[in-house]
C-alpha positions in Angstrom: 1.5 1.0 3.5 4.0 3.2 5.3 7.6 2.4 4.6 9.8 3.8 7.3 13.5 3.0 7.0 15.2 5.5 9.3 14.7 6.6 12.9 14.0 10.2 13.9 17.5 10.6 15.2 18.9 9.4 11.8 16.6 11.8 9.9 17.9 14.7 12.0 21.5 13.6 11.4 20.9 13.4 7.6 19.2 16.8 7.6 22.0 18.4 9.6 24.6 17.1 7.2 22.5 18.2 4.2 22.1 21.8 5.6 25.8 22.0 6.5 26.7 20.9 3.0 24.2 23.0 1.0 27.1 24.8 -0.6 27.9 21.6 -2.5 24.5 21.4 -4.2 24.2 22.1 -7.9 21.4 24.1 -9.4 19.0 21.9 -11.4 18.7 23.3 -14.9 15.3 21.5 -15.3 13.5 24.0 -13.1 14.0 27.0 -10.8 14.2 26.6 -7.0 15.7 23.1 -7.4 19.1 21.8 -6.7 20.7 18.4 -6.2 23.8 16.8 -4.8 25.2 13.5 -6.3 26.9 11.8 -3.4 28.2 8.6 -4.8 31.8 9.8 -5.2 32.1 12.1 -2.2 34.4 10.5 0.4 32.9 12.9 3.0 29.4 11.6 2.7 28.4 9.9 5.9 28.2 6.1 5.6 24.6 6.3 6.8 23.5 7.4 3.3 24.9 4.1 1.9 23.7 2.0 4.9 20.1 3.1 4.1 20.4 1.9 0.5 21.4 -1.5 1.9 18.4 -1.5 4.2 16.1 -0.7 1.2 17.7 -3.5 -0.8 17.1 -5.9 2.1 13.6 -4.7 2.9 12.5 -4.7 -0.8 14.1 -8.2 -1.3 16.2 -6.9 -4.3 18.3 -9.9 -5.4 19.9 -8.6 -8.6 20.4 -5.0 -9.7 22.8 -2.7 -11.5 23.8 0.9 -10.5 21.8 3.5 -12.3 24.4 5.0 -14.7 23.0 8.4 -15.6 21.7 10.0 -12.4 23.1 7.7 -9.7 22.2 8.4 -6.1 21.6 12.0 -5.1 19.9 14.4 -2.6 17.2 16.5 -4.2 16.3 19.9 -2.7 13.3 21.9 -3.8 12.5 25.3 -2.3 9.4 27.5 -2.3 7.9 27.7 -5.8 9.9 24.7 -7.1 8.3 21.7 -8.9 9.4 18.6 -10.7 8.1 18.6 -14.2 6.1 15.7 -15.6 8.5 13.2 -17.2 9.6 9.6 -17.7 13.3 8.7 -17.2 15.1 6.5 -19.7 15.5 2.7 -19.3 18.6 1.0 -20.6 18.2 -2.1 -22.8 19.1 -4.4 -19.9 16.6 -3.3 -17.3 14.1 -0.9 -15.7 15.1 2.4 -14.0 13.7 2.3 -10.5 14.2 4.9 -7.8 13.6 4.6 -4.1 13.0 8.1 -2.7 13.4 8.7 1.0 11.7 11.9 2.2 13.9 13.7 4.8 11.8 17.0 4.7 8.3 17.4 3.5 7.0 21.0 3.0 4.1 22.3 5.1 2.2 22.6 1.8 2.6 20.9 -1.6 5.7 19.0 -2.7 4.0 15.6 -2.8 5.1 13.2 -5.5 2.7 12.4 -8.3 3.4 8.9 -9.8 1.3 7.6 -12.7 -1.2 10.5 -12.1 -1.6 9.6 -8.4 -0.7 12.1 -5.7 1.2 10.2 -2.9 0.8 11.9 0.5 4.2 11.1 2.0 5.6 11.6 5.5 9.1 12.4 6.6 11.3 9.3 7.1 9.1 7.4 4.6 10.4 6.1 1.3 8.5 5.2 -1.8 9.3 3.3 -5.0 9.1 5.1 -8.3 9.2 3.1 -11.6 10.7 6.1 -13.2 11.5 4.5 -16.5 7.9 3.2 -16.9 5.5 5.8 -15.6 5.2 9.5 -15.7 6.1 11.2 -12.5 6.3 14.8 -11.2 5.6 16.7 -8.0 3.3 19.3 -6.7 4.7 22.8 -6.3 6.5 23.4 -2.9 4.8 26.1 -1.0 6.4 27.8 2.0 9.8 28.0 3.8 10.2 24.3 4.5 12.0 22.6 1.6 11.3 19.2 0.1 14.5 17.2 0.7 14.7 13.7 -0.7 17.5 11.1 -0.9 16.9 9.4 -4.3 18.5 5.9 -4.7 18.8 4.7 -8.3 18.7 1.1 -9.5 18.4 -0.7 -12.7 16.5 -3.9 -12.1 16.7 -6.7 -14.7 13.7 -7.0 -17.1 
C-alpha cells in the first residue's frame, strides 16, 4: 500500500530547503557518501518538517509514544556509491524503536531500503515504517547523480 503524506509542492519545498542547507549536514562516519542533518533543535527548520510528523502520527493512529533519544529526527542524504550497512538499532527498556522514513528523493538506480531482507521499491513522497529496533535493515547502493534523501522520524512506541 502506497503511503503518501505530502504533496508534490511540499516535496519540492522540502528539497529546496534541504539543498540550500546542505552546508549544515554532518558526514556520517558509518559509511562514505553519507551525511545527515538532525533538525530537532534548529529554529530555522521549516515547520512543515514537524507538521509532517504530526500527519504521520494521525495517519498511523499512534496514541502513545516517546521521542527517540539517540538519533532523533533527521534528514539523511546518500550520494553515488553510498549505502546503509546492515544493522539493527537499539531499543530502550521501555519500548520499541520505530522510524517512519519519508523519501524526498529516490535515485534513478539503487538506494531502495531493505527491511527484514525484503527490498522495498519506494517512490518519492512515500513513507514507510521501519521497526528498526527489531529487524535488520539496510539499503541498496545509490547509483548515479540523483541522491537518496530521506526525512527519518524517530519514535519509541511502548512495548
